[in-house]
N, C-alpha and C positions, 0 to 999 in steps of 0.2 A: 494342256500337257501335266499341270500341275495336280489334277485329279488323282487321287489313290485308286487304281482300276489293277485288274488281273492283267498280266502279260498279253500281249496279241496273239493270236495262233491263225494258222492258214485258214483261209475263207471269211474271216471277220471282215465286215464292211466299215471302212474308216473315213470319218470326215475331217479334214484337215483345214484349220481356218486360222490365219496368220497374218501378220503386218508387220511393217518396219517403217522407221523414218531417219532421214539424214536432214540433221538441222530443223526438224519440225516438218519438213515435206515427206508425205505420207504415201506409202503403197500397200495395198492388201490384196489377198487372194485366197480362195478357198478351192478345196479339191475334195472329189469323192473317188475312193478306190476299194480294191479287194485285197487283202493281205495275201501275198504269195508265200509258197513253202520255203524260197530263198532268193536271194537278189537276181538270179538268173533263171528262175523256173517260171515259165509261162502260166497265166491265169486264164481261167475258163470260169464263165459263169451261166448257169442254166437256170437262174431264177427270173423268169419272164417279167414279173411287177417290178423288179430292182431294175432289170435292164431298161425297161420302158419309161420308168420315171427318170432314170439317170440320163437318157438320151434326151427326153423331153427338157430336162432342166439345164443341160448345157447347151441345146439349142436355143432356150430360151434366153439364157446369158448372152449368147452371140447376137441375136436379134436385138435384143434390149440395148447391148452396147451400139449396135450400129444405128439404133433409133435416137441415141442421144447425140442428137446434133445442133449445131447454134441456130436458134430459132423455132426448134420444135419445143414440146410441153411435156411435162410429166404424165399427162393424160395419154399422150401418143405410146410412150414406153409400156404404160400399165396394159394398154389395150393390146399392145404386141405380145406380151406376156401371156396375157388371159388367152388369146387366140392360140398359141402354142400348147397351152396347157389343156385347153378344151380338145385339140387336136389329137392329143395324146392320151385323152382321158383321165388326167391327172389334176391335182389342185394345186394352187400355189400356196405357200404358207402364209396365212394372212397377216402376221404380225411383223413378217420381215420387211425391211425398208431398204432401198438404195440412198445413198447420202452424198451429197457434195462434201468435197474436203478441200479444206484450206490449210494454210501452214498452221500447225498444233492444233488444228481441228478436224476430229475424224467424222463429226456426223454435224455436218452444216446445215443452215435453215431449209435449204432446197432439198426436198426428197421425192421419191417415187415409190408409191405402193405397188406390190405384186399383183392385187386386185382390189377392185372397189368394193367396200363393205357393203353388205347386205342390210336390209331391215331389222333382221335380228341382231345382226352383228352391231348394229348403231346403238339399238337397245341395251345391249351388253356394255357399251361404254367405248366401243371402238370409234375412233376419229375419222373422217374423211382427211386426206392430204391435202392441203391448199394448193391450188395450180399455179404452176411456175413455169418460166420460160429459159431454155438453156441460152447460153452465151458463151463467145470464143473466150479462150484462155481459163475456163473453168475444168476441174478435175472433179470426177466421180466414181464412187464405189459401185459397182455394178453388182448387186447381190441377189442370187436367186436361189430360192429352197421350195422343193415342190416334195408331195405327198402322193401314196396312192389312198390315202384316206380323206378326210374332210377338210384336211390343210389348216387344223386347229390344234394350238398346243397346250400343253400342262407342266407344271413344274415338275422335274425330274428329283431323284432321290441323292444325287451326289451335292455334297458340299460346294456352293459358289466359293472360288478362290479368286476371281477376276473381278476388277472394279475400277471405277472411274471417277475422279473428284468431280463434285458438284460445285462449280466456282461462283454459282449465284447464292449458295447457302452458307451461313455461319452460326456457329453456335459455341459458347463456351463448356466445353467438355470437362467432366467430373473426373473419369479414371486417367491415371497416369499412363496405362497401356494406350487408351484411346488418344491420349495427347501426343503420343510416340507416333501412333500411326499417321495422325493428320499432319504432324511434323515432317515425317518422312515423305509423305505424298506430296505437300505443299513444295519440299526442297526438289525432290527427283521426279515426280509425276503428277504435276499442275493441272496438266490438260489430256493425256493421254491415257489409256486402261494400262493397268498394271495387275501383277499377279502377286500375292502373299509370299510365295517362294522366293521372291527377289529382296525380301527384307531381312536385314542382318539378324533380327531377332524375330523369327517367324512365329515363335510361340505367344511372343507378347502382341505380334500383329493379330493373331488368331483371337486373342482376349479382346484387344481393343476394337477391332473392326465393327462390332455388333452396336456397340454405341453410337459410331459414325454413321452407321446405317440407320438406326432408329430415329436420328435426328436430321436425316436427308444430306449429310455431309458426301457421302458416297453413292454413287450408282451401280447397282450390282448386275454383273453378266452371269445370271443362272444358266445351268443346263435344262434344256427344255424337251420335252417328248410330245411327239403327236399323240393325241387323243385316243386314238385307236393303237392298241397294243399290237396288233398285226400288220399296221400300214408300214410301207416302206419310204424311207425318205432319202433325196439326193439333195446335194448342195455344192454349188460352184459360184465362184465370185472372181471378178478381174477388176483392174482399175483402168479407166480410160480418160485421155487428156483432149481437150477440144481445142486443136490448132488451127492456126490459118490453113492449112492443107486439107484439114477435115479432121475426124474423130479417130484417135490411134489407142488400139488396146495394148496396153505395156506390161500386163502380167497376165497370168492364166497359163496353164499346161493345155496340151492337145486332150480330148477326151479318151481314156483308156479303152482301147480296141475291143475289149472283151463285153464291153455295153452295146448290144445290138438289138434291134427290136423290129418287128415285121410290119409296123406302123410306118407309114411314110409322112413327112412333113406336109401341110396345106402349100397350095401353090404360091402364095406370097412368102410365106417363111423358107420355101425350097428356093425361091428367087434369090431373097437375103444372103442364104447361107451359100449359094452358087458364086455369087458377087464376091462375097467373104474369101472364099476358097481361091478365086481367080486372083484377087489381089494377093493373096499369101504367095499363090505360085509364082507371080511375077517378081516379088519382093526377094523369094529365095533364089529366083533364075538370077537376078539381078546381083544377089549377094555372092552367090558362086562365080560369078563372070569377075566380079572386083577380086575375088581371092584368087582366082586364077592369073589374072593380070599382074596382081602384087607378087605372085609366086613366079611369074615369068621373068620379072623384074629382077 
């Protein structure tokens, strides 16, 4: 949101990625949508590629969330995401990872790859994610991004304004502006991401951030683009809790109804989606009955 961009206009495709925390307990979400002409104006989409990749991405998020259960492994989730992507003819973004979250930790040790790196990708420096097993009581950010291209990214032209403190690195900074940035970060944002616009002296922050980056004190969150300039990209994210009663998805909106595709989910994915829909319907019915009873009393 802090990037200087032109005002949004009708028909623009927007990907919103946000998170919040209460006393260090984190919740995140991401959503892809098309900008309407007004708040009450219906939206339509005749872009078949965008529709298809959006449906694939959203379904993959739901399937991945359902696959993160106590006793399952990250390899199980990766396989489920790759199955959905293959069926819809799209590519998972190779650098995107799902992460375990803990109090004040947004990217824990346990992580899930959207796809297994190939031989070429391994030669280019991409690493395989160590296998891990999910346990009851854990929290995960189910982060899925897909593309109609190869699923590989390149740095964008927009200036990076979101960063996170690298707590394992220390350095005696030379510039006054740099020391101001690090002091503010250590005081207000010691573990979670922040944006330069949140600083009281934003101009000072813009000057000082470079030395902090040069010496590895901050980790940047750059704007990335698909390598193919014509590729369509979709992004959806939710937060799941591994409770004693099972996995509970606690964030994420419904998929926008204007994203529709002629392609159908494979048999296994369709079964998972039907089970999710059935549970959601039962929950809604139970909630409505409870509300009706409360109103009657």
